[in-house]
C-alpha positions in Angstrom: 0.0 0.0 0.0 1.3 3.5 -0.9 1.9 6.1 1.8 -0.9 8.6 2.4 1.4 11.6 2.0 2.3 10.7 -1.6 -1.4 10.4 -2.5 -2.2 13.9 -1.1 0.6 15.5 -3.0 -0.6 13.8 -6.2 -4.1 15.2 -5.6 -2.7 18.7 -4.9 -0.8 18.7 -8.2 -3.9 17.5 -10.0 -6.1 20.2 -8.5 -3.4 22.9 -9.2 -3.2 21.8 -12.8 -7.0 22.1 -13.2 -7.1 25.5 -11.5 -4.2 26.7 -13.6 -6.0 26.1 -16.8 -7.7 29.0 -18.4 -11.1 28.3 -19.9 -11.4 28.5 -23.6 -13.1 31.9 -24.2 -14.2 33.0 -27.6 -13.0 36.5 -28.2 -15.5 38.8 -29.7 -14.4 41.0 -32.6 -14.3 44.7 -31.8 -17.2 46.6 -33.3 -14.8 49.1 -34.8 -12.9 46.5 -36.7 -16.1 45.1 -38.4 -17.1 46.4 -41.8 -19.7 49.1 -41.8 -22.8 48.2 -43.7 -24.4 51.0 -45.8 -27.4 51.5 -43.5 -25.1 52.0 -40.6 -23.0 54.4 -42.6 -26.1 56.4 -43.6 -27.3 56.6 -39.9 -23.9 57.8 -38.9 -23.8 60.5 -41.6 -27.4 61.6 -40.7 -26.4 61.8 -37.0 -23.3 63.8 -37.8 -25.2 66.3 -40.0 -28.0 66.6 -37.4 -25.3 67.5 -34.8 -23.9 70.1 -37.1 -27.4 71.6 -37.4 -27.7 71.6 -33.6 -24.3 73.4 -33.4 -25.4 75.9 -36.0 -28.5 76.7 -33.9 -26.3 77.5 -31.0 -26.8 74.2 -29.1 -30.4 75.1 -28.3 -32.5 72.3 -26.9 -35.9 71.2 -28.3 -35.1 70.8 -32.0 -33.7 67.3 -32.2 -36.5 65.9 -34.4 -36.4 68.8 -36.8 -32.6 68.6 -37.0 -32.7 64.8 -37.6 -35.4 65.1 -40.3 -33.6 68.0 -42.0 -30.3 66.0 -41.9 -32.1 62.9 -43.3 -33.5 64.9 -46.2 -30.0 66.3 -46.9 -28.3 62.9 -46.8 -30.8 60.6 -48.4 -31.9 63.2 -51.0 -35.3 63.9 -52.4 -36.0 60.3 -53.6 -36.6 59.2 -50.0 -39.0 62.0 -49.2 -41.7 60.9 -51.6 
């Protein structure tokens, strides 16, 4: 029969090896490295233009919808306003 001390050290090494392992984690790709689809690009352009209109107005509150709609008309053009 093996000594009890040797058995404990073997168990300790086994548990240490299990604890030392890092789980396999899938890394998600950064949003910024993914290609931008055309609808997302249009949304970003509309948002940027709406902010420019907000800035031109002197950063006055209460006109967000009007700024967005005006920016949408400017970016998408007259074909979307039918």
